[in-house]
Each structure stands twice: as structure tokens, then as C-alpha cells.
C-alpha positions in Angstrom: -40.1 1.1 2.1 -40.7 -2.6 2.5 -41.8 -2.0 6.0 -44.3 0.5 4.8 -45.8 -1.9 2.3 -45.9 -4.7 4.9 -47.8 -2.4 7.2 -50.3 -1.7 4.5 -50.7 -5.4 3.7 -51.2 -6.1 7.4 -53.8 -3.4 7.7 -55.7 -4.7 4.7 -55.5 -8.2 6.0 -56.9 -7.0 9.4 -59.7 -5.2 7.7 -60.7 -8.2 5.6 -60.7 -10.4 8.8 -63.0 -7.8 10.4 -65.6 -7.9 7.6 -65.2 -11.6 6.9 -68.9 -12.8 6.6 -68.0 -16.3 7.5 -65.2 -16.2 10.2 -65.2 -12.6 11.1 -66.4 -11.2 14.5 -70.0 -11.4 13.2 -69.3 -14.3 10.8 -71.9 -17.0 10.2 -69.5 -19.9 11.0 -68.2 -18.3 14.1 -71.7 -17.9 15.5 -73.5 -21.0 14.3 -70.9 -23.6 13.4 -69.9 -24.4 17.0 -67.5 -27.3 17.1 -68.6 -28.8 13.8 -66.4 -29.3 10.7 -67.3 -25.7 9.7 -65.9 -24.1 12.8 -63.3 -21.4 12.6 -59.9 -21.9 14.0 -57.9 -25.2 14.3 -61.0 -27.3 15.0 -62.7 -26.9 11.6 -62.5 -25.8 8.0 -64.2 -22.4 8.4 -61.1 -20.3 7.9 -60.0 -22.1 4.8 -63.5 -21.8 3.2 -63.7 -18.2 4.2 -60.5 -17.6 2.3 -61.9 -19.3 -0.7 -65.1 -17.2 -0.5 -62.9 -14.0 -0.5 -60.7 -15.2 -3.3 -63.8 -16.1 -5.5 -65.4 -12.7 -4.9 -62.2 -10.8 -5.4 -61.4 -12.6 -8.7 -64.8 -11.9 -10.1 -64.7 -8.2 -9.0 -61.2 -7.8 -10.4 -62.1 -9.4 -13.7 -65.2 -7.3 -14.3 -63.6 -3.9 -15.1 -61.0 -5.6 -17.3 -63.7 -7.4 -19.3 -65.9 -4.3 -19.5 -63.0 -2.1 -20.7 -61.7 -4.6 -23.3 -65.3 -5.4 -24.4 -66.1 -1.8 -24.9 -63.1 -1.2 -27.2 -63.8 -4.4 -29.1 -67.4 -3.2 -29.6 -66.1 0.1 -30.9 -63.7 -1.7 -33.3 -66.6 -3.8 -34.7 -68.2 -0.5 -35.7 -65.1 1.0 -37.1 -64.9 2.1 -40.7 -61.4 0.6 -40.8 -61.8 -2.9 -42.2 -58.7 -4.3 -40.5 -60.1 -3.2 -37.1 -63.4 -4.9 -37.7 -61.7 -8.1 -38.9 -59.4 -8.2 -35.8 -62.3 -7.7 -33.5 -64.3 -10.4 -35.2 -61.4 -12.8 -35.0 -60.9 -12.0 -31.3 -64.6 -12.6 -30.4 -64.7 -15.8 -32.5 -61.7 -17.3 -30.8 -62.6 -16.5 -27.2 -66.3 -17.4 -27.6 -65.4 -20.6 -29.4 -62.7 -21.9 -27.0 -63.8 -23.6 -23.8 -63.1 -21.4 -20.8 -61.0 -24.1 -19.1 -58.8 -24.4 -22.2 -58.4 -20.6 -22.4 -57.3 -20.7 -18.7 -54.6 -23.3 -19.4 -53.3 -21.5 -22.5 -53.0 -18.2 -20.5 -51.6 -19.8 -17.4 -48.9 -21.9 -19.1 -48.4 -19.6 -22.1 -47.6 -16.6 -19.9 -45.1 -18.8 -18.0 -43.3 -19.8 -21.2 -43.3 -16.2 -22.5 -41.9 -14.8 -19.2 -39.3 -17.6 -19.1 -38.1 -16.9 -22.6 -38.0 -13.2 -22.1 -36.0 -13.5 -18.8 -33.7 -16.1 -20.3 -32.9 -13.7 -23.1 -31.9 -11.2 -20.4 -29.7 -13.8 -18.7 -32.0 -15.0 -15.9 -32.0 -18.8 -15.8 -34.3 -19.4 -12.7 -37.8 -20.9 -12.8 -40.7 -18.6 -13.5 -44.2 -19.2 -12.1 -47.1 -16.9 -13.0 -49.5 -16.0 -10.2 -52.7 -18.1 -10.5 -54.9 -15.1 -9.6 -53.5 -12.9 -12.4 -53.7 -15.7 -14.9 -57.3 -16.4 -13.9 -58.2 -12.7 -14.1 -56.7 -12.4 -17.6 -58.2 -15.7 -18.9 -61.7 -14.9 -17.6 -61.4 -11.3 -18.6 -60.8 -12.0 -22.3 -63.6 -14.5 -22.4 -65.9 -12.1 -20.6 -64.8 -9.2 -22.9 -65.6 -11.3 -26.0 -69.2 -11.9 -24.9 -69.5 -8.4 -23.4 -68.5 -6.8 -26.8 -71.5 -8.5 -28.4 -73.9 -7.2 -25.8 -72.4 -3.7 -26.1 -72.5 -3.9 -29.9 -76.2 -4.6 -29.8 -76.7 -1.7 -27.4 -74.8 0.6 -29.7 -76.9 -0.4 -32.6 -80.1 0.2 -30.6 -79.2 3.9 -30.1 -80.7 5.9 -33.0 -78.2 7.6 -35.3 -79.9 10.9 -34.6 -78.5 10.9 -31.1 -75.0 11.1 -32.5 -76.0 13.8 -34.9 -77.7 15.8 -32.2 -74.4 15.8 -30.3 -72.5 17.0 -33.3 -75.2 19.7 -34.0 -74.7 21.0 -30.4 -71.0 21.4 -31.1 -69.8 18.4 -29.0 -66.8 16.5 -30.3 -66.8 12.7 -30.5 -65.5 12.1 -27.0 -68.1 14.4 -25.3 -70.9 13.0 -27.5 -69.9 9.5 -26.4 -69.7 10.5 -22.7 -72.7 12.7 -22.3 -75.2 11.3 -24.8 -74.3 7.8 -25.9 -72.9 6.2 -22.7 -75.9 6.8 -20.5 -78.2 5.2 -23.0 -75.7 2.4 -23.7 -75.6 1.5 -19.9 -79.4 1.4 -19.7 -79.8 -0.8 -22.8 -76.9 -3.2 -22.0 -77.4 -3.6 -18.3 -79.7 -6.7 -18.4 -77.3 -8.5 -20.7 -74.2 -7.5 -18.6 -76.0 -8.8 -15.5 -76.3 -12.2 -17.1 -72.7 -12.1 -18.1 -71.7 -11.3 -14.6 -73.6 -14.3 -13.3 -71.7 -16.5 -15.8 -68.5 -14.9 -14.7 -69.2 -15.8 -11.0 -69.7 -19.4 -12.0 -66.6 -19.5 -14.2 -64.4 -18.4 -11.3 -64.6 -22.1 -10.1 -62.3 -23.0 -13.0 -59.3 -21.4 -11.5 -59.2 -24.1 -8.8 -57.4 -26.4 -11.4 -54.4 -24.0 -11.4 -54.1 -24.0 -7.7 -55.9 -20.9 -6.7 -57.6 -21.4 -3.3 -61.1 -20.4 -4.3 -64.4 -21.8 -3.0 -64.3 -25.0 -5.0 -60.7 -25.9 -4.3 -61.0 -25.2 -0.5 -64.3 -27.2 -0.2 -62.8 -30.0 -2.4 -59.8 -30.3 -0.1 -62.0 -30.4 2.9 -64.2 -33.0 1.3 -61.3 -35.3 0.5 -59.7 -35.0 4.0 -62.9 -35.4 6.0 -64.8 -37.8 3.6 -67.8 -35.5 3.9 -68.1 -34.6 0.2 -71.9 -33.9 0.2 -71.6 -31.5 3.1 -68.8 -29.4 1.6 -69.9 -29.4 -2.0 -73.4 -28.4 -0.8 -71.8 -25.6 1.1 -70.0 -24.6 -2.1 -73.3 -24.5 -3.8 -74.8 -22.3 -1.1 -71.9 -19.9 -1.2 -72.2 -19.4 -5.0 -75.9 -18.9 -4.6 -75.3 -16.3 -1.9 -73.0 -14.4 -4.3 -75.6 -14.8 -7.1 -78.4 -13.5 -4.9 -76.3 -10.5 -3.7 -75.4 -9.8 -7.3 -79.1 -9.9 -8.4 -80.0 -7.5 -5.6 -77.2 -5.1 -6.7 -78.1 -5.2 -10.4 -81.8 -4.6 -9.6 -80.8 -1.6 -7.5 -78.6 -0.3 -10.3 -81.4 -0.8 -12.9 -83.9 1.1 -10.7 -81.4 4.0 -10.3 -80.7 4.2 -14.0 -84.5 4.2 -14.8 -85.0 7.0 -12.2 -82.3 9.0 -13.7 -83.8 8.6 -17.2 -87.3 9.7 -15.9 -85.6 12.7 -14.2 -84.4 13.9 -17.5 
């Protein structure tokens, strides 16, 4: 079984190397960096920075569904008739919108280690426990994203006329189908611009995980800058890579908005 999973991991790794936009077969560094400090292989820092680019993009993509899902349920809780649910949702958003993202990351990263250590100690395990930095970063950024996301979704919920819900009930649709067929399509259209802004903020916040050892863009370029004494070059490159991700995200969100608008017109 372990051989099977190793084979899958190797296949995924080979695929990622193939599509790597920086050091892959058609990568920018491989074609244009030559024998410079950005060259791929042993002569430059291209491979390390390519790994950082992949880690940053992967962390943002992995955090997005977590933040959206939690934010959606928090927004629902804020509209609940149950007072305790509304209070809990308000406390959640107040805490994670009020705390600095870096502090939230430290609390999650070190707090999860302490919790896991105590639980395993109670079960008789006395070894050291270290939480994966990627998982800790995903959870920390996810809860912060969800707190802001819930406010965007809550505003979108309130922008949908109450008559839309009543129309669903009049057609005999239960709550779940009314939400899926009537409310959610409108919710996506209304909330999309705000969610796009939150995604851009999430991309920038991924740079914070470098402080817990995750080899993202900022950490990899920082190491290269310290070793080579070419800080301006590598930090400028980091700026460029984040701007590339932002540009691609902007193009993607514009395409999604156009598609949503066309589907609305088609109705």
C-alpha cells in the first residue's frame, strides 16, 4: 500500500514539474534566466523560487473553499432566529476580524501543537509533536477569510428580496431546494465582486506563513537574498510573482462574472 501511495506522489510531482511555469520544460527561468542567479538547477535559485510559487498558489487555493464554506455557515448563523447562534457568529467574526492575521497564525500554529501534544500525552505518547506549517497556515488564513467572507455573504443575503424565498415555498420547494435553486445563484452574482477582493487579500496574506517555516515565495526569495546579497533583485522578483498571481486572478474573476451575467440574461 505504501508503494502505491509513493507512486501516486511521484506521479503528482512529475506532473507539477511538467507544468511548472518557472522551471518546467517551458518555464520562464529555464528559457530566459540563462546562467544568472535565477537559473534552474544547481547554478541558480530558480528551482527554490519555483517551489515557493507553487506553495503560495497551493495554499491560497486550498484555503479558499475552507473559508467560503465556513463563511457561508457563519452568514446563515447571523440570520438565524436562534439568539445563541447569532451571538456565537458575531463573536467569531469580531475575534478574527479584530486580531492581526500574523497573531492568528501564531495562535493556530503553536496552539495546535500544544493541543496535539496534550492529547497524545494523555494517550501515553511522550514524543515531540510538530504541526505541519501548510495545514496551520490554511486553518489560520481560512478562519480569517471566513470572518470577512461571512460579512460579504450576509450583505448579499440581505440584498435578495424576501419574495424570492416566498416564491420558492409557494412552488412547493423545501428550504434546501429553495436555497440551491433560487437563492444561491443570486447570492453568487451579488457577492462575487466582494469575494474577488477578499481573494486578492488572501493571496497577499499567504506571505505571512513564511514566519512558520513554510517555503513560500517570500521565504524562498528571502533566503536567496540573504545568501547572494542581492536583496533588491529577489524581493523585486517576489513582487512580480505576486502581481502575476493577482493578474491571473483578476482575469479569472472577470471571466466568472461575465459567465454569471450571461446565465442571468439567459433566464
